N, CA and C of each residue as an Amber inpcrd file, in Angstrom:
protein
   549
  15.9450000   4.8180000   3.7830000  14.8760000   3.9300000   3.3760000
  15.3820000   2.9710000   2.3080000  15.0040000   1.7240000   2.4000000
  15.4300000   0.7130000   1.4300000  14.7740000   0.9850000   0.0820000
  15.4660000   0.6790000  -0.9970000  14.8740000   0.8700000  -2.3110000
  13.6090000   0.0460000  -2.4640000  12.6810000   0.5790000  -3.2130000
  11.4170000  -0.0930000  -3.4470000  11.4800000  -0.8280000  -4.7730000
  11.0250000  -2.0520000  -4.7890000  10.9450000  -2.7850000  -6.0450000
   9.4910000  -2.8710000  -6.4450000   9.1940000  -2.9900000  -7.7480000
   7.8150000  -3.0440000  -8.1940000   7.0170000  -4.1600000  -7.5370000
   7.6580000  -5.2720000  -7.2390000   6.9300000  -6.3860000  -6.6380000
   6.4490000  -6.0550000  -5.2190000   7.1040000  -5.0620000  -4.5920000
   6.7540000  -4.6840000  -3.2230000   5.5060000  -3.8230000  -3.1540000
   5.0740000  -3.2770000  -4.2790000   4.0600000  -2.2440000  -4.2420000
   2.8750000  -2.5660000  -5.1300000   1.7200000  -2.1710000  -4.6700000
   0.5170000  -2.1930000  -5.4840000  -0.2780000  -0.9560000  -5.1200000
  -1.1210000  -0.4960000  -6.0250000  -1.9540000   0.6640000  -5.7530000
  -3.2800000   0.1600000  -5.2080000  -3.3890000   0.1750000  -3.9030000
  -4.6280000  -0.2230000  -3.2610000  -5.5740000   0.9740000  -3.2120000
  -6.8860000   0.7300000  -3.2390000  -7.8340000   1.8420000  -3.1200000
  -7.5750000   2.6160000  -1.8220000  -7.6390000   3.9300000  -1.9250000
  -7.4070000   4.7920000  -0.7740000  -8.6700000   5.5560000  -0.4230000
  -8.8350000   5.8190000   0.8490000  -9.9330000   6.6600000   1.2910000
  -9.4880000   8.1170000   1.2150000 -10.4220000   9.0210000   1.3670000
 -10.0740000  10.4370000   1.3720000  -9.0880000  10.7470000   2.4930000
  -9.3240000  10.2000000   3.6680000  -8.4310000  10.4560000   4.8070000
  -7.0300000   9.9140000   4.5450000  -6.9260000   8.7080000   3.9850000
  -5.6180000   8.1300000   3.6720000  -4.8850000   8.9700000   2.6310000
  -5.6200000   9.4250000   1.6570000  -5.0200000  10.2240000   0.5990000
  -4.4880000  11.5430000   1.1480000  -5.2760000  12.2160000   1.9470000
  -4.8450000  13.5020000   2.5070000  -3.6610000  13.3250000   3.4640000
  -3.5870000  12.1920000   4.1430000  -2.5100000  11.9610000   5.1200000
  -1.1900000  11.5420000   4.4740000  -1.2070000  11.1370000   3.2090000
   0.0130000  10.5860000   2.6070000   0.9290000  11.6120000   1.9620000
   0.5180000  12.8590000   1.8820000   1.3560000  13.8640000   1.2200000
   2.6010000  14.1550000   2.0480000   3.7590000  14.0180000   1.4210000
   5.0270000  14.1670000   2.1370000   5.5840000  15.5810000   2.0710000
   5.0860000  16.3960000   1.1530000   5.6170000  17.7470000   0.9990000
   4.5320000  18.8200000   1.1040000   3.4930000  18.5150000   1.8760000
   2.4000000  19.4690000   2.0630000   2.1310000  19.6510000   3.5460000
   1.7060000  20.8480000   3.8920000   1.2830000  21.0870000   5.2710000
  -0.0790000  20.4240000   5.4690000  -0.4970000  20.3020000   6.7020000
  -1.8280000  19.7300000   6.9710000  -2.9080000  20.5660000   6.2910000
  -2.7170000  21.8620000   6.3230000  -3.6930000  22.7660000   5.7030000
  -3.7430000  22.5380000   4.1890000  -2.5700000  22.4570000   3.5460000
  -2.5370000  22.2140000   2.1070000  -3.1870000  20.8790000   1.7520000
  -2.9110000  19.8640000   2.5300000  -3.5040000  18.5450000   2.2820000
  -5.0170000  18.5810000   2.4690000  -5.4820000  19.3070000   3.4740000
  -6.9200000  19.4020000   3.7280000  -7.6370000  20.1580000   2.6200000
  -6.9540000  21.0930000   1.9880000  -7.5820000  21.9080000   0.9420000
  -7.4250000  21.3210000  -0.4590000  -6.6880000  20.2440000  -0.5810000
  -6.4720000  19.6380000  -1.8990000  -7.7910000  19.1820000  -2.5040000
  -7.9610000  19.4450000  -3.7860000  -9.1290000  18.9660000  -4.5140000
  -8.8350000  17.5340000  -4.9450000  -9.6640000  16.6120000  -4.4900000
  -9.4270000  15.1870000  -4.7750000 -10.2490000  14.7120000  -5.9660000
  -9.7630000  13.6770000  -6.6420000 -10.5620000  13.0790000  -7.7180000
 -11.7030000  12.2570000  -7.1120000 -12.6170000  11.7990000  -7.9630000
 -13.6980000  10.9260000  -7.5190000 -13.0920000   9.5440000  -7.2560000
 -12.8320000   9.2490000  -6.0020000 -12.1310000   8.0140000  -5.6350000
 -12.9110000   6.7550000  -6.0060000 -14.2270000   6.8170000  -5.9460000
 -15.0440000   5.6430000  -6.2670000 -14.9970000   5.3110000  -7.7610000
 -14.6910000   6.2780000  -8.5920000 -14.7020000   6.0640000 -10.0370000
 -13.3360000   5.6550000 -10.5950000 -12.3210000   5.6010000  -9.7630000
 -10.9770000   5.2940000 -10.2520000 -10.7850000   3.7930000 -10.5120000
 -10.0800000   3.4400000 -11.5770000  -9.7990000   2.0240000 -11.8770000
  -8.5640000   1.5630000 -11.0830000  -8.7130000   1.4120000  -9.7860000
  -7.5870000   1.1290000  -8.8930000  -6.7420000  -0.0540000  -9.3450000
  -7.3770000  -1.0970000  -9.8890000  -6.6490000  -2.3020000 -10.2860000
  -5.7180000  -2.0540000 -11.4780000  -5.8860000  -0.9230000 -12.1660000
  -5.0270000  -0.5990000 -13.3070000  -4.1840000   0.6460000 -13.0550000
  -4.0650000   1.0420000 -11.7890000  -3.2640000   2.2260000 -11.4540000
  -1.9670000   1.8250000 -10.7620000  -0.8930000   2.3530000 -11.2740000
   0.4060000   2.1790000 -10.6300000   0.8120000   3.4780000  -9.9550000
   0.3030000   4.5650000 -10.4880000   0.5070000   5.9060000  -9.9700000
  -0.8320000   6.6050000 -10.0740000  -1.2380000   7.2660000  -9.0160000
  -2.4670000   8.0660000  -9.0530000  -2.0460000   9.5210000  -9.1740000
  -2.4240000  10.1570000 -10.2580000  -2.0860000  11.5580000 -10.4480000
  -3.2790000  12.3210000 -10.9900000  -3.3940000  13.5970000 -10.6010000
  -4.4840000  14.4290000 -11.0870000  -4.1050000  15.8900000 -10.9360000
  -4.7750000  16.7120000 -11.7280000  -4.6110000  18.1560000 -11.6430000
  -5.7450000  18.7260000 -10.8120000  -5.4530000  19.7790000 -10.0890000
  -6.4430000  20.4340000  -9.2450000  -7.3820000  21.2470000 -10.1310000
  -8.6760000  20.9510000 -10.0490000  -9.6600000  21.6560000 -10.8700000
  -9.7290000  23.1440000 -10.5240000  -9.4870000  23.4820000  -9.2670000
  -9.5930000  24.8780000  -8.8290000  -8.3030000  25.6650000  -9.0370000
  -7.1850000  24.9860000  -9.1380000  -5.8860000  25.6470000  -9.3160000
  -5.1340000  24.8980000 -10.4150000  -5.2940000  25.3070000 -11.6660000
  -4.7710000  24.5530000 -12.8050000  -3.2710000  24.2820000 -12.7990000
  -2.4960000  25.0750000 -12.0830000  -1.0550000  24.8340000 -12.0530000
  -0.6430000  23.8710000 -10.9520000  -1.6090000  23.4430000 -10.1250000
  -1.3220000  22.5210000  -9.0280000  -1.7660000  21.1200000  -9.4310000
  -0.9230000  20.1480000  -9.1200000  -1.2420000  18.7520000  -9.4080000
  -0.7690000  17.9020000  -8.2330000  -1.2210000  16.6610000  -8.2220000
  -0.8830000  15.7410000  -7.1410000  -0.5400000  14.3860000  -7.7430000
   0.3820000  13.6890000  -7.1090000   0.7170000  12.3260000  -7.5270000
   0.9070000  11.4870000  -6.2710000   0.3300000  10.2890000  -6.2800000
   0.4650000   9.3570000  -5.1650000   1.0530000   8.0670000  -5.7240000
   2.1080000   7.6170000  -5.0600000   2.8530000   6.4380000  -5.5070000
   2.8730000   5.4210000  -4.3750000   2.5670000   4.1540000  -4.6590000
   2.6630000   3.1410000  -3.6030000   4.1270000   2.7810000  -3.3500000
   4.5310000   2.8480000  -2.1120000   5.8720000   2.4450000  -1.7050000
   5.7550000   1.2860000  -0.7240000   6.8430000   0.6560000  -0.4170000
   6.8270000  -0.4880000   0.4910000   6.2730000  -0.1060000   1.8570000
   6.4910000   1.1340000   2.2940000   6.0020000   1.5670000   3.6080000
   4.6650000   2.3000000   3.5310000   3.9690000   2.1850000   2.4180000
   2.6520000   2.7970000   2.2640000   2.6580000   3.8440000   1.1650000
   1.4850000   4.3690000   0.8350000   1.4100000   5.3570000  -0.2370000
   2.0760000   6.6650000   0.1740000   2.7160000   7.2950000  -0.7820000
   3.3540000   8.5900000  -0.5560000   2.9000000   9.5280000  -1.6670000
   2.3930000  10.6670000  -1.2700000   1.9040000  11.6420000  -2.2360000
   2.7650000  12.8800000  -2.2560000   2.7900000  13.5320000  -3.4130000
   3.5160000  14.7890000  -3.5450000   2.6130000  15.8190000  -4.2100000
   2.7710000  17.0470000  -3.7620000   2.1020000  18.1770000  -4.3930000
   3.0740000  18.7140000  -5.4310000   2.5720000  18.9090000  -6.6300000
   3.3920000  19.3620000  -7.7490000   2.8780000  20.7040000  -8.2610000
   3.7570000  21.4400000  -8.8830000   3.3700000  22.6830000  -9.5380000
   3.8360000  22.5840000 -10.9810000   2.9170000  22.8800000 -11.8960000
   3.2450000  22.8570000 -13.3190000   3.8880000  24.1820000 -13.7100000
   4.6590000  24.1580000 -14.7810000   5.2360000  25.3810000 -15.3080000
   4.1130000  26.3140000 -15.7500000   4.3250000  27.5880000 -15.6440000
   3.3340000  28.5940000 -16.0210000   3.1040000  28.5440000 -17.5260000
   1.8440000  28.3630000 -17.9730000   1.5840000  28.2710000 -19.4110000
   1.9360000  29.5530000 -20.1540000   2.0350000  30.6700000 -19.4560000
   2.4050000  31.9310000 -20.0930000   3.8210000  31.9370000 -20.6200000
   4.6630000  31.0530000 -20.1390000   6.0520000  31.0120000 -20.5930000
   6.1970000  30.2420000 -21.8940000   5.1510000  29.5390000 -22.3010000
   5.2180000  28.7420000 -23.5210000   5.9440000  27.4220000 -23.3190000
   6.3380000  27.1350000 -22.0930000   7.0990000  25.9160000 -21.8290000
   6.3210000  24.9500000 -20.9380000   5.0390000  25.2100000 -20.7010000
   4.2750000  24.3580000 -19.8010000   4.0470000  22.9760000 -20.4050000
   3.5610000  22.9320000 -21.6360000   3.2990000  21.6570000 -22.3040000
   4.1000000  21.6200000 -23.5840000   4.7020000  20.5100000 -23.8160000
   5.4410000  20.3550000 -25.0580000   5.5710000  18.8910000 -25.3960000
   6.0290000  18.6810000 -26.5800000   6.2790000  17.3240000 -27.0420000
   7.5300000  16.8120000 -26.3330000   7.4390000  15.6390000 -25.7790000
   8.5730000  15.0750000 -25.0680000   8.2570000  13.6910000 -24.5570000
   9.1790000  13.1420000 -23.8270000   8.9980000  11.8120000 -23.2670000
   8.8590000  11.9470000 -21.7560000   7.8120000  11.3610000 -21.2350000
   7.5570000  11.3550000 -19.7950000   8.6690000  10.5690000 -19.0960000
   9.1880000  11.1250000 -18.0250000  10.2640000  10.4610000 -17.2800000
   9.7700000   9.2450000 -16.5120000   8.4640000   9.1350000 -16.3080000
   7.9330000   8.0050000 -15.5440000   7.5510000   6.8400000 -16.4400000
   6.7170000   7.0740000 -17.4490000   6.2750000   5.9500000 -18.2880000
   7.1480000   5.7660000 -19.5200000   7.9090000   6.7640000 -19.8980000
   8.7920000   6.7570000 -21.0720000   8.0990000   6.2290000 -22.3290000
   6.8050000   6.5350000 -22.4610000   6.0520000   6.0810000 -23.6250000
   6.4670000   6.8870000 -24.8470000   6.8870000   6.1980000 -25.8890000
   7.3220000   6.8580000 -27.1080000   6.1680000   7.1560000 -28.0510000
   4.9590000   6.6960000 -27.7300000   3.8000000   6.9460000 -28.5730000
   3.0740000   8.2080000 -28.1060000   2.8090000   8.3210000 -26.8210000
   2.0970000   9.4790000 -26.2600000   3.1140000  10.5340000 -25.8380000
   3.5090000  11.3800000 -26.7870000   4.5360000  12.3880000 -26.4860000
   4.0370000  13.8120000 -26.6950000   2.7580000  13.9720000 -27.0220000
   2.2360000  15.2940000 -27.3520000   1.9280000  16.1630000 -26.1480000
   1.7810000  15.5990000 -24.9920000   1.3450000  16.3910000 -23.8520000
   2.1210000  16.0170000 -22.5930000   3.3350000  16.5140000 -22.5110000
   4.2040000  16.2790000 -21.3640000   4.4940000  17.6350000 -20.7320000
   4.4320000  17.6990000 -19.4050000   4.6580000  18.9610000 -18.7020000
   5.7890000  18.8340000 -17.6970000   6.4280000  19.9600000 -17.4530000
   7.4130000  20.0290000 -16.3860000   6.6630000  20.2590000 -15.0830000
   6.8470000  19.3480000 -14.1410000   6.2580000  19.4870000 -12.8060000
   7.3930000  19.6160000 -11.8020000   7.1880000  20.4850000 -10.8260000
   8.1860000  20.7110000  -9.7900000   7.5330000  20.4530000  -8.4480000
   8.2320000  19.7320000  -7.5760000   7.7350000  19.4340000  -6.2290000
   8.6870000  20.0350000  -5.2040000   8.1170000  20.6920000  -4.2270000
   8.9130000  21.1890000  -3.1060000   9.3800000  19.9820000  -2.3070000
  10.6350000  19.9730000  -1.8760000  11.1300000  18.8630000  -1.0570000
  10.4040000  18.8500000   0.2890000  10.4030000  17.7000000   0.9090000
   9.7900000  17.5450000   2.2310000  10.6820000  18.1840000   3.2940000
  10.0770000  18.5660000   4.4010000  10.8260000  19.0400000   5.5680000
  11.5340000  20.3640000   5.3810000  12.6360000  20.5110000   6.1090000
  13.3990000  21.7610000   6.1170000  13.8980000  22.1660000   4.7270000
  14.3890000  21.2320000   3.9070000  14.8220000  21.6590000   2.5680000
  13.6920000  22.3240000   1.7700000  12.4770000  21.7860000   1.8820000
  11.3390000  22.3780000   1.1900000  10.9890000  23.7530000   1.7280000
  11.0990000  23.9110000   3.0360000  10.8220000  25.2220000   3.6290000
  11.8600000  26.2530000   3.1930000  13.0630000  25.7920000   2.8400000
  14.1110000  26.6790000   2.3170000  13.9150000  26.9670000   0.8290000
  12.9950000  26.2690000   0.2010000  12.7360000  26.4890000  -1.2180000
  13.3440000  25.4790000  -2.1550000  13.9350000  24.4000000  -1.6270000
  14.5190000  23.3650000  -2.4850000  13.4070000  22.5980000  -3.2000000
  13.6120000  22.3430000  -4.4730000  12.6170000  21.6370000  -5.2710000
  13.2680000  20.5500000  -6.1140000  12.4230000  19.6700000  -6.6360000
  12.8280000  18.6090000  -7.5570000  11.8410000  18.6570000  -8.7150000
  12.3350000  18.5800000  -9.9450000  11.4550000  18.6400000 -11.1030000
  11.5730000  17.4230000 -11.9870000  10.5370000  17.1990000 -12.7860000
  10.5340000  16.0910000 -13.7270000   9.5190000  16.3630000 -14.8310000
   9.7140000  15.7310000 -15.9660000   8.7400000  15.7820000 -17.0530000
   7.8030000  14.5980000 -16.8920000   6.4980000  14.8800000 -16.8470000
   5.4950000  13.8280000 -16.6530000   4.3240000  14.1040000 -17.5900000
   3.6280000  13.0570000 -17.9780000   2.4250000  13.2120000 -18.7960000
   1.4960000  14.2110000 -18.1010000   1.0450000  15.2190000 -18.8290000
   0.2400000  16.2840000 -18.2470000  -1.0150000  15.7370000 -17.5770000
  -1.6170000  14.7140000 -18.1640000  -2.8540000  14.1520000 -17.6170000
  -2.6150000  12.9640000 -16.6850000  -1.3540000  12.6610000 -16.3870000
  -0.9810000  11.5620000 -15.4870000  -1.5600000  10.2240000 -15.9470000
  -1.6190000  10.0100000 -17.2500000  -2.1450000   8.7490000 -17.8020000
  -1.0510000   7.7020000 -17.9560000  -0.0050000   7.7990000 -17.1820000
   1.1450000   6.8870000 -17.2930000   0.7340000   5.4190000 -17.1540000
  -0.1640000   5.1150000 -16.2140000  -0.5840000   3.7220000 -16.0170000
  -1.2390000   3.1630000 -17.2720000  -2.0290000   3.9810000 -17.9640000
  -2.6520000   3.5310000 -19.2170000  -1.6070000   3.3950000 -20.3190000
  -0.6550000   4.3070000 -20.3540000   0.3720000   4.2620000 -21.4040000
   1.2240000   3.0030000 -21.3090000   1.5970000   2.5980000 -20.1050000
   2.4420000   1.4050000 -19.9970000   1.6590000   0.1280000 -20.2950000
   0.3420000   0.1970000 -20.2400000  -0.4890000  -0.9740000 -20.5080000
  -0.9650000  -1.0760000 -21.9530000  -0.6280000  -0.1070000 -22.8000000
  -1.0480000  -0.1980000 -24.1950000  -0.3640000  -1.3990000 -24.8400000
  -0.9970000  -1.9560000 -25.8580000  -0.4430000  -3.1160000 -26.5490000
   0.8630000  -2.7230000 -27.2390000   1.9310000  -3.4280000 -26.9400000
   3.2220000  -3.1090000 -27.5650000   3.1880000  -3.3920000 -29.0640000
   3.8990000  -2.5770000 -29.8000000   4.0190000  -2.8090000 -31.2360000
   4.9560000  -3.9960000 -31.4750000   4.9230000  -4.4930000 -32.6740000
   5.8050000  -5.6140000 -33.0450000   7.2680000  -5.2070000 -32.8700000
   7.5720000  -3.9650000 -33.1850000   8.9420000  -3.4680000 -33.0380000
   9.3650000  -3.4800000 -31.5820000   8.4580000  -3.0720000 -30.6720000
   8.7890000  -3.0670000 -29.2490000   9.0240000  -4.4750000 -28.7150000
   8.2840000  -5.4320000 -29.2480000   8.4210000  -6.8160000 -28.8030000
   9.7090000  -7.4110000 -29.3550000  10.0210000  -7.0620000 -30.5860000
  11.2590000  -7.5550000 -31.1910000  11.0820000  -8.8860000 -31.8850000
  12.0700000  -9.2530000 -32.6280000  12.0180000 -10.5070000 -33.3950000
  12.2320000 -11.7180000 -32.5090000  12.7320000 -11.5180000 -31.3040000
  12.9760000 -12.6490000 -30.4040000  11.6680000 -13.2150000 -29.8570000
  10.5560000 -12.5420000 -30.1220000   9.2670000 -13.0010000 -29.5970000
   8.8830000 -14.3640000 -30.1410000   9.3030000 -14.6290000 -31.3650000
   8.9860000 -15.9230000 -31.9580000   7.4970000 -16.1030000 -32.1520000
   7.0400000 -17.3280000 -32.0640000   5.6350000 -17.6080000 -32.3420000
   4.6900000 -17.1660000 -31.2190000   5.1840000 -16.9800000 -30.0230000
   4.3000000 -16.6220000 -28.9030000   4.2670000 -15.1130000 -28.6980000
   3.6560000 -14.4140000 -29.6470000   3.5860000 -12.9600000 -29.6210000
   2.7910000 -12.4530000 -28.4190000   1.7340000 -13.1510000 -28.0450000
   0.9040000 -12.7320000 -26.9130000   1.7110000 -12.7220000 -25.6190000
   2.4700000 -13.7790000 -25.3800000   3.2910000 -13.8480000 -24.1660000
   4.3940000 -12.7940000 -24.1950000   4.9680000 -12.5600000 -25.3650000
   6.0280000 -11.5570000 -25.4790000   5.4750000 -10.1650000 -25.2100000
   4.2770000  -9.8710000 -25.7250000   3.6590000  -8.5630000 -25.4610000
   3.3310000  -8.4100000 -23.9780000   2.8410000  -9.4730000 -23.3520000
   2.5370000  -9.4190000 -21.9170000   3.8000000  -9.1450000 -21.1050000
   4.9170000  -9.7200000 -21.5280000   6.1810000  -9.4970000 -20.8280000
   6.6420000  -8.0510000 -20.9700000   6.4170000  -7.4490000 -22.1420000
   6.7770000  -6.0460000 -22.3470000   5.9300000  -5.1530000 -21.4460000
   4.6400000  -5.4180000 -21.3720000   3.7520000  -4.6260000 -20.5130000
   4.1640000  -4.7750000 -19.0530000   4.4550000  -5.9880000 -18.6330000
   4.8870000  -6.2230000 -17.2500000   6.1750000  -5.4530000 -16.9310000
   7.1030000  -5.4540000 -17.8740000   8.3520000  -4.7040000 -17.6810000
   8.0780000  -3.2110000 -17.5850000   7.2130000  -2.7090000 -18.4730000
   6.8770000  -1.2830000 -18.4550000   6.2370000  -0.8800000 -17.1310000
   5.3050000  -1.7000000 -16.6360000   4.6350000  -1.4180000 -15.3630000
   5.6750000  -1.3280000 -14.2420000   6.5790000  -2.2940000 -14.1980000
   7.6220000  -2.2860000 -13.1780000   8.5080000  -1.0600000 -13.2660000
   8.8440000  -0.6560000 -14.4790000   9.6950000   0.5220000 -14.6530000
   8.9750000   1.7960000 -14.2490000   7.6740000   1.8970000 -14.5620000
   6.8860000   3.0560000 -14.1340000   6.8740000   3.1460000 -12.6170000
   6.6160000   2.0370000 -11.9700000   6.5930000   2.0290000 -10.5010000
   7.9470000   2.4350000  -9.9280000   9.0040000   1.9210000 -10.5250000
  10.3570000   2.2220000 -10.0390000  10.6960000   3.6990000 -10.2250000
  10.4340000   4.2420000 -11.4000000  10.7920000   5.6450000 -11.6730000
   9.9830000   6.6150000 -10.8350000   8.6750000   6.3640000 -10.7270000
   7.8380000   7.2700000  -9.9360000   8.2020000   7.1740000  -8.4510000
   8.5120000   5.9820000  -7.9760000   8.9270000   5.8170000  -6.5740000
  10.2460000   6.5380000  -6.3190000  11.1580000   6.4650000  -7.2630000
  12.4420000   7.1640000  -7.1240000  12.2380000   8.6660000  -7.0080000
  11.3050000   9.2060000  -7.8010000  11.0240000  10.6400000  -7.7380000
  10.4710000  11.0180000  -6.3600000   9.4950000  10.2530000  -5.8730000
   8.9100000  10.5560000  -4.5680000   9.9600000  10.4040000  -3.4550000
  10.7910000   9.4100000  -3.5550000  11.8550000   9.2400000  -2.5580000
  12.8230000  10.4300000  -2.6010000  13.0610000  10.9730000  -3.7650000
  13.9270000  12.1560000  -3.8700000  13.2520000  13.3720000  -3.2320000
  11.9400000  13.4830000  -3.3950000  11.2070000  14.5820000  -2.7480000
  11.2740000  14.4120000  -1.2280000  11.1760000  13.1910000  -0.7480000
  11.2220000  12.9270000   0.7030000  12.5990000  13.1040000   1.3130000
  13.6400000  12.9930000   0.4880000  15.0060000  13.0690000   0.9970000
  15.2710000  14.4520000   1.5880000  15.6750000  14.4740000   2.8380000
  15.9120000  15.7530000   3.5170000  17.3840000  16.0040000   3.7960000
  18.2470000  15.0780000   3.4620000  19.6860000  15.2870000   3.7080000
  20.4140000  15.5690000   2.4270000
């Protein structure tokens, strides 16, 4: 599959059927039983990644990423909170926000296809509440913008947000592509 660039992708509103059909590492049964968020209440125009935790199974989470060939979703499992390593201070691998570091969790996804059936997994640190889209859109600090911003601070901040959004899309897409990789 060709690499995905941020310009190729947008998070379009999804129906329940589209959402259930996009999971790349779930059986039909698992996808049918997934607890979905309230799709009508989601701010689709401000989402680069759709992620949520399962209300009925707290260690199960889902993430859907727009790719050039359509949305791709992954079923994730959080680390067991009994180990003391489920949530910790850290930097999310997707949004890399240096401000929101108090609630990052290790999530593991079973690979798609035969590798997943053999037990192969891929893990990453991600914001526990999947608020990455909001984190990349926060107003950049003066330090983040830098002294090169000059007099047009508003335009410089907008450029930082645009860069962050693109990087979030790229990193999350790379993770999903790694989950889909079967060779």
